[in-house]
C-alpha positions in Angstrom: 127.6 52.2 -137.2 125.9 48.8 -137.0 122.5 48.2 -138.5 119.7 47.7 -136.0 119.3 44.1 -135.2 115.8 42.7 -135.0 114.8 41.8 -131.4 112.7 38.8 -130.7 110.8 38.8 -127.4 108.5 35.8 -128.2 109.4 32.2 -128.6 110.1 31.0 -132.0 106.9 29.8 -133.8 104.6 32.1 -131.8 102.0 34.0 -133.8 101.1 37.6 -133.1 98.2 39.6 -134.6 97.9 43.3 -133.6 95.6 46.3 -134.0 92.7 46.2 -136.4 93.7 42.8 -137.7 93.3 41.3 -134.2 89.9 43.0 -133.8 88.7 41.8 -137.2 89.9 38.3 -136.5 88.0 38.1 -133.2 84.8 39.7 -134.6 84.8 37.4 -137.6 85.1 34.3 -135.4 82.3 35.5 -133.1 80.0 36.3 -136.0 80.5 32.8 -137.4 79.4 31.3 -134.2 76.3 33.5 -134.2 75.5 32.7 -137.8 75.7 28.9 -136.9 72.9 29.1 -134.4 70.9 32.0 -136.0 68.8 29.7 -138.1 67.5 27.9 -135.0 65.9 31.0 -133.4 62.1 31.0 -132.9 59.2 28.6 -133.5 60.1 28.2 -137.2 63.8 27.8 -136.5 65.5 24.8 -138.1 67.3 22.0 -136.2 71.0 20.9 -136.3 72.2 17.4 -136.6 75.5 17.0 -134.7 77.6 13.9 -135.1 80.5 13.3 -132.7 83.7 11.4 -133.3 82.1 8.1 -132.1 79.2 8.6 -134.5 76.7 9.5 -131.8 74.0 11.8 -133.2 72.2 14.7 -131.5 69.4 16.5 -133.2 68.4 19.8 -131.5 67.8 23.5 -131.9 68.9 24.3 -128.4 71.7 26.9 -128.7 73.9 25.8 -125.8 73.7 22.1 -126.8 74.8 23.0 -130.4 77.7 25.1 -129.2 78.8 22.5 -126.7 78.7 19.6 -129.2 80.6 21.7 -131.8 83.8 21.7 -129.7 84.9 25.2 -130.8 88.6 26.0 -130.7 89.0 29.7 -131.6 89.6 31.7 -128.4 87.2 34.6 -129.2 84.5 32.1 -130.4 84.9 30.2 -127.0 83.9 33.5 -125.3 80.6 33.4 -127.2 80.1 29.8 -126.0 80.5 31.2 -122.5 77.7 33.7 -123.1 75.4 30.7 -124.0 76.5 28.8 -120.9 75.9 31.7 -118.6 72.5 32.2 -120.1 71.8 28.5 -119.6 73.0 28.5 -116.0 71.1 31.8 -115.0 67.8 31.2 -116.8 67.9 27.9 -118.6 66.6 29.4 -121.9 67.3 32.1 -124.4 70.8 30.9 -125.3 70.3 31.4 -129.0 69.0 35.0 -128.4 72.1 35.8 -126.4 74.5 34.5 -129.0 72.7 36.1 -132.0 72.6 39.4 -130.1 76.4 39.2 -129.4 77.1 38.5 -133.1 75.0 41.5 -134.2 76.6 43.9 -131.6 80.0 43.0 -132.9 79.0 43.3 -136.5 77.7 46.8 -135.9 80.8 47.7 -133.9 82.9 46.7 -136.9 81.1 49.3 -139.0 81.9 51.9 -136.4 85.6 50.8 -136.3 85.6 51.3 -140.1 84.6 54.9 -139.5 87.7 55.3 -137.3 85.7 55.4 -134.0 87.9 54.3 -131.2 87.0 51.0 -129.5 86.9 52.6 -126.0 84.2 55.0 -127.3 82.2 52.1 -128.7 82.4 50.2 -125.5 81.4 53.2 -123.5 78.4 53.7 -125.7 77.4 50.1 -125.5 77.7 50.2 -121.7 75.3 53.1 -121.5 72.9 51.4 -124.0 72.9 48.2 -122.0 72.2 50.0 -118.8 69.3 51.9 -120.4 68.0 48.7 -122.0 67.6 47.2 -118.5 65.7 50.2 -117.3 63.3 50.1 -120.3 62.7 46.3 -119.9 62.0 46.7 -116.2 59.6 49.6 -116.9 57.5 47.6 -119.4 57.5 44.2 -117.5 54.3 42.9 -115.9 54.0 41.2 -112.5 53.4 37.5 -111.9 52.9 35.2 -108.9 52.8 31.5 -108.1 49.0 31.6 -108.2 48.8 32.9 -111.8 48.8 29.4 -113.3 47.3 30.6 -116.5 50.3 32.8 -117.4 52.8 30.3 -116.0 51.4 27.7 -118.4 51.7 30.2 -121.3 55.4 30.8 -120.3 56.0 27.0 -120.4 54.2 26.7 -123.8 56.2 29.6 -125.3 59.5 27.9 -124.1 58.5 24.7 -125.9 57.3 26.2 -129.1 59.7 25.4 -131.9 61.2 22.5 -130.0 60.7 18.8 -130.8 58.1 18.7 -128.0 55.8 21.2 -129.7 53.1 18.7 -130.7 52.4 17.9 -127.0 53.3 21.2 -125.5 49.9 21.8 -123.8 50.2 18.5 -121.8 53.9 19.1 -121.1 53.4 22.8 -120.1 50.7 21.7 -117.6 53.1 19.1 -116.1 55.9 21.7 -115.8 53.6 24.2 -114.0 52.2 21.5 -111.6 55.8 20.3 -110.8 57.0 23.8 -110.0 54.0 24.7 -107.9 54.3 21.4 -106.0 57.9 21.9 -104.9 57.6 25.6 -104.4 58.6 26.9 -100.9 60.2 30.1 -99.8 62.7 29.5 -102.6 62.2 27.3 -105.6 64.9 24.7 -106.1 64.7 23.2 -109.6 66.8 20.2 -108.4 63.8 19.0 -106.5 62.2 18.2 -109.9 63.7 15.0 -111.2 63.5 14.3 -114.9 63.5 10.6 -115.9 63.3 9.8 -119.6 62.3 6.4 -121.1 62.0 5.6 -124.8 58.8 3.9 -125.9 55.2 5.2 -126.1 54.3 8.7 -127.3 55.3 12.0 -125.8 51.7 12.5 -124.7 52.1 9.7 -122.2 54.6 11.7 -120.2 53.4 12.2 -116.7 54.1 13.9 -113.4 54.6 11.5 -110.5 53.9 12.8 -107.0 57.0 11.2 -105.7 60.3 9.8 -107.0 61.3 7.2 -109.6 64.9 5.8 -109.5 66.7 2.9 -111.3 67.0 0.3 -108.5 65.2 -2.9 -107.9 64.2 -4.8 -104.7 67.2 -6.8 -103.3 65.4 -10.1 -102.8 63.0 -11.9 -105.2 60.8 -13.0 -102.2 60.0 -9.4 -101.3 56.7 -7.9 -102.4 56.8 -6.2 -105.8 54.2 -3.7 -104.7 53.5 -2.1 -101.3 50.4 0.1 -100.7 50.1 2.6 -97.9 53.9 2.3 -97.5 55.7 3.4 -94.4 59.2 4.3 -95.6 62.4 4.1 -93.7 65.4 5.8 -95.3 68.9 4.7 -94.0 72.3 6.2 -94.5 74.0 3.3 -92.8 74.8 -0.3 -94.0 72.8 -3.3 -92.8 75.9 -5.4 -92.8 78.7 -6.2 -90.4 81.5 -3.7 -90.6 84.9 -4.9 -91.7 87.7 -4.0 -89.4 89.9 -1.3 -90.7 93.2 -3.1 -89.8 94.3 -6.6 -90.9 93.0 -8.9 -88.1 93.5 -12.7 -87.7 91.0 -14.8 -85.8 92.4 -18.1 -84.7 89.9 -20.9 -84.0 91.2 -24.0 -82.4 87.9 -25.9 -82.0 85.5 -26.6 -84.9 82.5 -25.8 -82.7 83.9 -22.3 -82.0 83.7 -21.6 -85.8 80.0 -22.4 -85.7 79.6 -20.0 -82.7 81.5 -17.3 -84.6 79.2 -17.6 -87.6 76.2 -17.7 -85.3 77.3 -14.5 -83.6 77.5 -12.7 -87.0 74.0 -13.9 -87.8 72.7 -12.8 -84.4 74.1 -9.3 -85.0 72.4 -9.0 -88.4 69.1 -10.5 -86.9 69.3 -7.8 -84.2 69.7 -5.1 -86.9 66.8 -6.3 -88.9 64.6 -6.6 -85.8 65.1 -2.9 -85.1 63.8 -2.2 -88.7 60.9 -4.6 -88.3 60.0 -3.2 -84.9 59.8 0.3 -86.4 56.8 -0.8 -88.4 58.5 0.1 -91.6 57.2 -1.7 -94.8 59.7 -0.2 -97.2 63.5 0.3 -96.6 65.7 2.5 -98.9 69.4 2.1 -98.0 72.2 4.3 -99.3 74.7 1.5 -98.5 74.7 -2.3 -98.6 72.3 -4.9 -97.2 73.8 -8.3 -96.3 72.3 -11.5 -97.8 71.1 -12.8 -94.4 69.5 -9.4 -93.6 67.8 -9.5 -97.0 66.3 -12.9 -96.0 65.0 -11.6 -92.7 63.4 -8.5 -94.3 61.9 -10.7 -97.1 60.3 -13.0 -94.5 58.5 -10.0 -93.0 57.3 -8.8 -96.4 59.4 -5.7 -96.3 60.4 -4.1 -99.7 64.1 -3.1 -99.6 66.4 -1.4 -102.2 70.1 -0.8 -101.6 72.9 1.5 -102.8 70.4 4.2 -103.7 72.3 7.4 -104.9 72.7 10.2 -102.4 70.8 12.6 -104.6 67.9 10.2 -104.8 67.9 9.6 -101.1 67.6 13.3 -100.5 64.8 13.6 -102.9 63.0 10.6 -101.4 63.2 12.2 -98.0 61.7 15.4 -99.4 59.0 13.5 -101.2 57.9 11.1 -98.5 58.6 13.3 -95.4 60.9 10.7 -93.9 64.0 11.5 -91.9 67.4 10.1 -93.0 68.6 7.7 -90.3 72.3 7.2 -89.5 71.9 4.9 -86.5 69.5 1.9 -86.3 69.1 2.4 -82.5 67.6 5.8 -83.2 64.5 4.8 -85.2 61.2 6.3 -84.1 57.9 5.8 -85.9 57.8 9.6 -86.5 61.0 9.2 -88.7 59.1 7.1 -91.3 57.8 8.6 -94.5 54.6 7.8 -96.4 53.8 6.9 -100.0 50.5 5.6 -101.4 52.3 3.1 -103.6 55.9 1.7 -103.8 56.4 -0.7 -106.6 59.0 -2.2 -108.9 58.2 -1.8 -112.6 60.0 -2.8 -115.7 60.3 0.0 -118.2 61.9 -1.1 -121.4 64.6 -3.5 -120.3 65.3 -1.7 -117.0 63.8 -2.3 -113.5 62.7 0.9 -111.8 61.3 1.6 -108.4 58.3 3.9 -108.3 57.5 5.8 -105.0 54.3 7.6 -105.8 51.1 9.1 -104.4 53.1 10.9 -101.6 51.2 13.4 -99.4 52.3 17.0 -100.5 55.7 15.9 -101.7 58.4 18.6 -101.9 60.3 16.6 -104.6 58.6 15.2 -107.7 59.5 13.3 -110.9 58.6 14.1 -114.5 58.6 10.9 -116.5 59.2 11.8 -120.2 58.3 9.4 -122.9 59.1 9.5 -126.6 59.0 7.3 -129.7 62.8 7.2 -130.1 65.8 8.2 -128.1 66.4 11.4 -130.1 62.8 12.5 -129.5 63.0 11.8 -125.8 66.2 13.7 -125.5 64.8 16.7 -127.3 61.6 16.7 -125.2 63.8 16.6 -122.1 65.7 19.7 -123.3 62.4 21.5 -124.0 61.1 20.5 -120.5 64.2 21.9 -118.9 63.8 25.2 -120.8 60.1 25.4 -119.7 61.0 24.7 -116.0 63.9 27.2 -116.1 61.5 29.8 -117.6 58.9 29.3 -114.9 61.4 29.4 -112.1 63.1 32.5 -113.6 59.7 34.3 -113.8 58.8 33.5 -110.2 62.2 34.6 -108.9 62.0 38.0 -110.6 58.2 38.1 -110.3 58.2 39.9 -113.7 57.3 38.8 -117.2 57.2 40.3 -120.7 55.6 39.3 -124.0 57.7 37.5 -126.6 57.6 37.4 -130.4 60.3 40.1 -130.6 58.0 42.8 -129.0 60.3 43.8 -126.1 63.3 44.2 -128.4 61.5 46.6 -130.7 60.3 48.6 -127.6 63.9 48.7 -126.2 65.3 49.8 -129.6 62.7 52.6 -129.7 63.6 53.7 -126.2 67.3 53.6 -127.0 66.8 55.8 -130.1 65.1 58.4 -127.9 67.8 58.1 -125.3 70.6 58.7 -127.9 69.2 62.2 -128.6 70.2 63.2 -125.1 73.8 62.2 -125.8 76.4 64.4 -127.5 79.6 63.0 -129.0 80.4 59.8 -130.7 78.9 57.6 -128.0 75.5 58.5 -129.6 76.5 56.5 -132.7 77.4 53.5 -130.5 74.0 53.7 -128.7 72.2 53.8 -132.1 74.3 50.8 -133.3 73.2 48.9 -130.1 69.5 49.8 -130.8 69.8 48.5 -134.4 71.6 45.3 -133.1 68.7 44.5 -130.7 66.3 44.5 -133.7 68.1 41.4 -135.0 65.8 39.2 -132.8 62.5 40.1 -134.5 64.3 40.3 -137.8 65.7 36.8 -137.5 62.3 35.4 -136.3 60.8 36.8 -139.5 63.6 35.5 -141.7 63.4 32.0 -140.2 59.7 31.9 -141.0 60.3 33.0 -144.6 58.9 36.5 -144.2 60.3 39.8 -145.5 62.3 41.1 -142.5 62.3 44.7 -143.7 58.5 44.9 -144.1 58.0 43.3 -140.7 60.4 45.6 -138.9 58.8 48.7 -140.5 55.3 47.5 -139.5 56.5 46.7 -135.9 58.1 50.1 -135.5 54.9 51.8 -136.7 52.8 49.8 -134.2 55.2 50.6 -131.3 55.1 54.3 -132.2 51.3 54.0 -131.6 52.1 52.7 -128.1 51.3 49.1 -128.8 54.2 47.9 -126.7 53.5 44.1 -127.2 53.2 44.2 -131.0 55.3 41.2 -132.2 55.8 38.8 -135.1 53.4 35.8 -135.5 55.5 33.4 -137.5 52.6 31.0 -138.1 50.1 33.5 -139.5 52.9 35.6 -140.9 51.6 38.9 -139.6 52.1 41.4 -136.7 50.0 40.5 -133.6 49.6 41.5 -129.9 51.9 38.9 -128.4 50.5 39.3 -124.9 46.9 38.5 -126.1 48.2 35.6 -128.1 49.8 34.1 -124.9 53.4 34.4 -126.1 55.0 35.2 -122.7 58.5 34.9 -121.4 60.4 35.7 -118.2 61.9 39.2 -118.0 65.1 37.5 -116.9 65.7 36.0 -120.4 65.9 39.4 -121.9 67.8 41.2 -119.2 70.4 38.4 -118.9 70.9 38.1 -122.7 71.5 41.8 -123.1 73.8 41.9 -120.0 75.9 38.9 -121.2 76.0 40.0 -124.8 77.1 43.5 -124.1 79.7 42.5 -121.6 81.4 40.0 -124.0 81.2 42.4 -126.9 83.0 45.1 -124.8 85.6 42.5 -123.8 86.3 41.4 -127.4 86.4 45.0 -128.7 89.1 46.0 -126.2 91.5 43.3 -127.5 94.0 44.8 -129.9 96.8 42.2 -129.6 96.6 38.4 -129.9 99.7 36.4 -129.0 99.4 32.7 -129.6 102.2 30.5 -128.3 103.5 27.7 -130.5 102.4 24.1 -129.8 105.9 22.9 -128.9 106.0 25.4 -125.9 103.2 23.5 -124.3 105.1 20.3 -124.5 103.5 19.0 -127.6 105.3 18.2 -130.8 104.3 20.5 -133.7 102.1 18.5 -136.1 103.9 17.3 -139.2 101.9 17.3 -142.5 101.2 13.8 -143.9 103.7 12.3 -146.4 103.3 13.8 -149.9 102.0 17.1 -148.4 105.4 18.6 -147.5 
């Protein structure tokens, strides 16, 4: 009888990891990602300097920026990056919280796997715990509305604490709240707040402009640099003669006919500009081109004009000035014109910018961010985006919680009580989840150089006395009432972080087989080691 022949079902060079090895491999990769960003959590978190292949430097403690710049390759680690991206897209802040929580959930799951608890039991327990966590968070959250500017400002300040913008956070928080309340309608669209950043001057010189700034200059040097009480016409059509689609030849037999032909072109352009002049507009923003002769006619009438303005800027200009976007010059009415107190061309640094400001009740505004160096300006911009995201998330859910690790301790307390109602091994998974959530206050304390065990013990005692907002003050190094101290965050940060972290953890725990194809299968040559390394 023949010996059993080995059967190969995978391509030569493929790698396969199965069972516990596969799980450990994935968990180890995910934990490494969490460890990388863990030191950036909280107001006392440290920054990372990231240098790309071209030598460009980014200095930040923004979780999603760090993970994007790191260009992670490991498949399980990439899933953790997805957690950060989802958190960024949904809320705009709390990315580090979500990633650190995922790492801790996996670490605690690993301990349960060592006790021979099956992954499906762990995932079931985690699912129950995540659902219960959402209920607890919703029950402790406080309401907020657009009129509650005091708390909205505290939310913006909390988002900026620990970022590069911290020194000017009061001014920046005020700008963020004003911007959101200005563009707020039935629904708040954060895209209506344009952020422009310019290096030079200090961060405190950042300002909110009641209108739009964009990087275009007037098309003709004879046009006025500044127009007050501007009547604005916005065009989505070119002020030039259209080229014919097909190749066309015009034969001219008599030299005087050539002059007539050119005269005809000029007459058409004069007719187009007359329609603009008759509309009483003093400023024209055109999404397409403006012919040289048309520029000359507009300049003669002291009309300020800019051409090839981006579609996104055109839409914002319409929202800010109240102008209608015109597609046909025959169709202009005076009611289509928008208004701005001032339209002017200004040089910032080495770039000409057009300012459209002092609009009446604009529904699109610009935040101009200043900073001493490019790195500072970029970090202030990231902090501002976090603050705006937090304000909008709070107003969408209309619910907020205190920060400083207080909601996490409250959730962990609720989960421990809930675990008593469960029988079977799921109870262990719920307890592991409760312990994992405490990683947030623990890390806040660690990053501030405090003893995490002492802090967690004190926090638990305070929460047992029904002080639901007891949290960590990393500056005074003591336990405080986070709500009274004005450390406030949107509920959505917490609910989204727990949701994403638990879902990705369950996904990773259910993988028991990793099959990696060889590079040559994807049409690449396997990499050869350099000479001398064979």
